[in-house]
N, C-alpha and C positions, 0 to 999 in steps of 0.2 A: 663114293661110296664113304661112310663110317665104319669107322670095328678097323680090326687084325683085317678084313677079308675083301675080297668083291668078287662079283660075278658076273657073268658073261649079258646081260640085257637085250642084248639087239646088234647086228653088223648091218652095213648099210656093202655094198661091192659096188665101187664105181667102173667098173668089167659089163656090168651084167645091165649096165644104166649108160648108155655110150651117146644117144640120140645118132642125127642120122648122118652128118658130114664124117667122111673118110678123117682118121686119124694121121698126124705124122710118127711115124716109127723110124728109130736107127739105129740098124742091124749094129751099130761098136757103142748100143750110147756112152755119152754122158750121163750124172746124174738124172733121173725123172726120162732117159729117153727113148725109154722102151713103152712106156704111154703108161705103167700100171703105177701103183698108186697116189699118194698125193705126200707134196715136201711142206705144204706148206699150212699156217694154222688158221683152229677155226676160227669165226665169232659163235657165240647165240643170242637171239635173240632174247629181247621179254618175256615171249610168249609160248619160250622153247628148242626154236626153230635152227638148227644147225646151217650156217655157211660154211663153206668151203670150196675152193680152188683145186684141180687134182690135175696133173703131169698130165692128161691128153688131151689140157684145155679145154675144157667143161669146168664152169664153176657150178654149184650144186647149191642145191635148201635141200635141208632137211627134214621132218617134220620128228614132233621131238619120242614120235612111235618107229623110227626109223625108219618110215618111208617117206619117199620122194613126192618132195613138194614142187621141184620145177627143175629144166635144167639150159645154163644162157652158155650156148658156144660162143667161145672167145674166136678169135682167129688162131688158126691152128698152125703150130711151131715144134719141132722137139722140147720137150721136157715142161714142154706148156705152162700151166700157174704155179708160182712159189710163193707168189704175194699174201700175204692177209689179209681179211679182208678189215672192214671200216665200217660200221657202221655206224647212220648221221642218228645225231640224237632222239629223234620220232619214231627209230627202225622201222620208217619206209623207202629205205636209200640203201645198199650197200653198196658200199666201192670198192675194187683190188685192184691188181698191173698185171700183166700177163708178158708173157718169154716174146709175144708179138701183139703190133694193135697200139697199147698202149694201157691210157685207164680207162676202165669201163664202172658206169654207176647203174647200177640194176633196181627194177620197184622190188622190194621185197613181198610185193604180194601177186603178183602177175608172175616178175623173172623177166617181166620188157627190157628192152635197153630205154635207159632216159637219155643219155653223153656215153661219148666214146672222146674220149682227148688226147689224138693219136701222139705216139713220141718215139721216134725211130730208136729200134733197135731195141734192149731187154729190159722188162722190169724184177727185178727180184725181189725189194725190199718190199715192206710194207707202205701204204699211204697211210700219215696221217689226217683226221680232221684236228682245227680247232676251233674256237668258241665263237668264232668269227663264219664262221660259215667259208673257211678254207682249208682245200684240201692239201698236199704238198708230199711230193713223191720222189725219191733222185730216180738215176736209171743207171744202165752200162756199160750209156756211151759219155757221163761225166757230168749229167745234168742236173738242178736240180729245179722239180717246176711248183710254181701256186700255181692250183687250179678253186675258179668260184664252183664249188660245192655244187649248185642249183643248176648250173649253166653248162658247165665243164671248160669257160675259155678261161687259158692259159695269160692267168697275166706277169705274172716273171717268168724267168727263163735265166736260174747263174746257173755258167759254164763251169765246175768245179776241174773241172780235168783230166779229172781220175773219175772209174767206175763210183757209183755211191752207192751201193748193197745195201747199205743203213737205213731205219726204218727213221728218217724226221725226228726231231724229240720236240719240243713249242716248252721255252721255257714262259713264267710269267708276265714276262715282260712283252712279249709275243716274237721274239725274237727268236730262230730255228737253228738247231743243234743235230749237224750229219755229220760222220763220219764217211773217208773216201779212202776206196785200195788200196793209196799210198801211204800207210798209216795217218793221214792228218784228223784230226778232228777241227772242225767247222763252226764257226758261229756265226751265220745270216741273219746282216737287220737292217733294217733303212736306208740307201745310200749317206 
């Protein structure tokens, strides 16, 4: 919005769009354990479609008018999806991590799974896609992964020794920068 004020154009309610699979809810929840809301940032496609994950373990595509385009049900877990999505350059695939089940690649038109790379533990960080078609992600079990964005094949797994919750950043030379829960910033490159 431009100017001094803004007005609400529409809302999309995750609770009204749950899908058929029962949710996992914690009575004394950690952040997001009540399966309401979202802690994830959204991505917006070139056509205005909004892609966002929710604490209920669903990943949503919302049309520019606020109507549901599709729901992808990730494997159910307490606090669901915190990962902001990454869009492929052609906007035909959206990638995200989940608190259970690993990294997902979903077709943006149909909402169908293209691939899933299973990762033990949770993924809180947002994946990063580089210009060479490599998708990077950290995990709460202390590993940093590199996946082929087309197939989902894992081609590297670095054991950082501490949970990696930050989104990996790719430097111009192709090396990777990640932070861990121990307080370190690490530069990862060829061995």
